[in-house]
C-alpha positions in Angstrom: 102.3 113.2 51.1 103.3 113.7 54.8 100.4 112.0 56.9 99.1 114.7 58.9 98.9 113.6 62.8 94.6 113.0 64.2 93.9 115.5 66.5 93.1 114.7 70.3 89.9 113.7 71.1 87.7 115.6 73.1 87.2 113.0 75.5 91.1 112.6 75.8 92.1 115.8 76.3 89.2 116.5 79.4 90.6 113.6 81.0 94.3 114.7 81.0 94.8 116.3 84.2 97.4 118.4 85.0 98.8 121.1 87.6 100.0 124.3 86.4 103.6 125.8 88.4 106.2 127.8 88.3 109.3 128.4 91.3 108.4 131.2 93.8 111.6 130.9 96.0 114.1 128.8 98.1 115.0 128.9 101.9 118.2 127.8 103.1 116.5 128.4 106.4 113.2 128.2 108.3 112.9 131.7 108.8 113.6 132.9 104.8 110.2 131.0 104.4 107.5 132.6 102.6 105.7 134.8 105.3 102.0 134.7 104.2 98.9 131.9 105.1 98.9 129.9 101.8 98.4 126.5 102.1 101.4 124.2 101.6 101.7 120.6 100.2 105.1 119.2 101.2 107.3 116.6 99.1 109.7 114.7 101.4 111.4 111.0 101.5 114.4 109.2 101.1 117.3 111.1 99.0 117.5 108.4 96.4 113.5 107.9 96.3 112.7 110.2 93.0 111.4 112.7 95.0 112.3 115.7 92.8 111.4 113.7 89.6 108.3 113.0 91.3 107.1 116.6 91.7 108.1 117.5 87.9 106.1 114.3 86.3 103.3 115.7 88.5 103.3 119.1 86.8 104.3 118.0 83.6 107.4 120.1 83.6 111.2 118.3 83.4 113.1 120.8 85.0 110.7 122.6 87.9 111.9 121.3 90.8 115.9 120.2 90.4 116.9 116.6 89.2 120.3 115.1 89.2 122.2 111.4 88.7 123.3 112.1 92.1 121.0 111.3 94.7 121.2 114.5 97.3 121.2 117.6 95.2 118.0 119.3 96.8 119.6 120.8 99.8 117.2 123.9 99.9 113.5 124.2 100.8 112.1 125.0 97.4 108.6 127.0 96.6 106.4 126.8 93.8 102.9 128.5 93.2 100.7 126.1 91.8 96.5 126.3 90.3 95.3 123.9 93.1 94.8 126.4 95.8 98.1 125.3 97.8 101.4 125.7 97.2 104.1 122.6 96.8 107.0 122.4 98.9 110.1 120.0 97.7 112.1 119.2 101.3 115.5 118.1 101.3 116.0 114.2 100.8 116.7 112.3 104.1 119.4 109.9 104.6 122.1 110.8 101.8 125.2 109.0 103.0 127.6 110.6 100.7 126.9 114.0 102.5 129.4 115.0 105.6 127.8 114.9 108.5 127.7 118.6 109.3 125.7 118.9 106.2 123.0 116.0 107.2 122.8 117.9 110.4 122.1 121.3 108.6 119.5 119.2 106.0 117.7 117.4 108.8 117.2 120.3 111.2 115.7 122.4 108.3 113.4 120.0 107.6 112.7 118.9 110.5 111.9 122.9 111.6 109.7 123.2 108.6 107.9 120.1 109.5 107.0 120.6 113.1 106.5 124.4 112.9 105.2 125.7 109.7 101.2 126.8 110.2 100.8 126.6 106.5 101.7 122.7 105.9 98.4 120.8 105.7 99.5 117.3 103.7 102.4 115.6 103.3 103.5 113.7 99.6 106.0 110.9 100.8 107.9 109.7 98.1 109.5 106.1 98.7 111.0 103.6 96.2 108.4 101.0 95.9 111.2 98.2 95.8 112.0 99.2 99.3 108.8 100.2 101.1 108.0 100.9 104.6 111.8 101.9 105.6 112.0 103.1 109.2 111.7 106.8 107.6 108.6 106.2 106.1 107.1 104.5 109.2 107.9 107.6 111.2 106.5 109.8 108.6 103.1 107.3 108.8 103.2 107.8 112.4 104.1 111.5 112.1 101.6 112.5 109.9 98.6 110.7 111.9 99.4 112.1 115.1 99.0 115.5 113.7 96.0 114.7 111.7 97.5 116.0 108.3 96.8 114.2 104.7 99.4 112.0 102.8 99.6 111.1 99.9 102.0 108.1 99.8 103.4 107.2 96.3 105.3 104.1 95.5 107.5 105.3 92.8 109.6 103.2 90.8 106.8 101.0 90.4 108.0 99.9 86.7 110.8 98.3 88.4 108.5 95.3 89.3 106.7 92.6 88.1 103.0 92.6 88.4 102.6 90.4 91.1 105.4 92.1 92.7 103.2 95.2 92.8 100.4 93.6 94.0 102.4 92.5 97.1 103.7 95.7 97.7 100.6 97.6 97.4 99.0 95.2 100.0 101.3 95.3 102.5 101.5 99.0 102.4 98.1 99.3 102.4 98.1 96.6 105.5 100.1 99.1 107.3 98.2 102.1 106.7 94.8 100.7 107.8 96.4 99.6 110.9 96.6 103.2 111.6 92.6 103.6 111.6 93.2 107.1 109.6 90.6 108.4 106.4 93.5 110.9 105.5 96.2 108.7 104.0 95.9 107.4 100.5 98.7 105.1 98.5 99.3 104.5 95.0 101.6 102.4 92.8 104.0 105.5 90.7 106.5 105.8 88.0 107.8 109.2 88.0 109.9 108.1 84.8 106.5 106.6 82.6 103.4 108.3 84.2 102.0 105.8 86.6 99.7 107.2 88.9 100.3 110.2 87.6 96.5 111.4 87.0 95.1 109.5 89.9 98.1 111.6 92.2 96.8 114.8 90.2 93.1 114.3 90.9 93.8 113.6 94.8 95.9 116.6 95.4 93.5 119.1 93.5 90.8 117.6 95.7 92.5 118.3 99.1 91.1 121.7 99.5 87.8 120.6 99.2 88.1 117.4 101.7 89.6 120.2 104.3 86.4 122.6 103.8 84.4 119.1 104.7 
């Protein structure tokens, strides 16, 4: 007789945080962004940091945001409605070397316009490779967010590729860098889009964003 799998405990179920999300639209230019006042949380990062995979992990769906083995496949602003009181936005990755110079200019211009002109923007999720944290782009984003007094969640993705001591050293170094900014609006987590490390903590932070904004 086959064994039946034991049901998940109530306690385990209650602790399993999630974000319900669905695709809304893409925008190839800034003027094509949604024309409403819904708050937005933008996912940014270098093209090989695993940004779209991170978004998919947080919403519990493998293919909500387009993922490819080839970096730089996110070429548009992709908007997703969700149940946390804010919309998620997947931005084109920064620095995809194999894209043409012309295409890089188009993508970077689109991202710059969104970040600097989009009044809906309330927070940034900065996804970086934990093995190469605090690259110039990451440092620029930290300073940019601090200047604008936005919330930022820094996810040190691919932490599963590091040994325990390496994780501790990277986290300590990044925490020191963010502390030097003197901001209470920056959170940092070791993360793995592949294995789910840090996903529950990240979801909790995003779910509480709206409460913090009302304080």
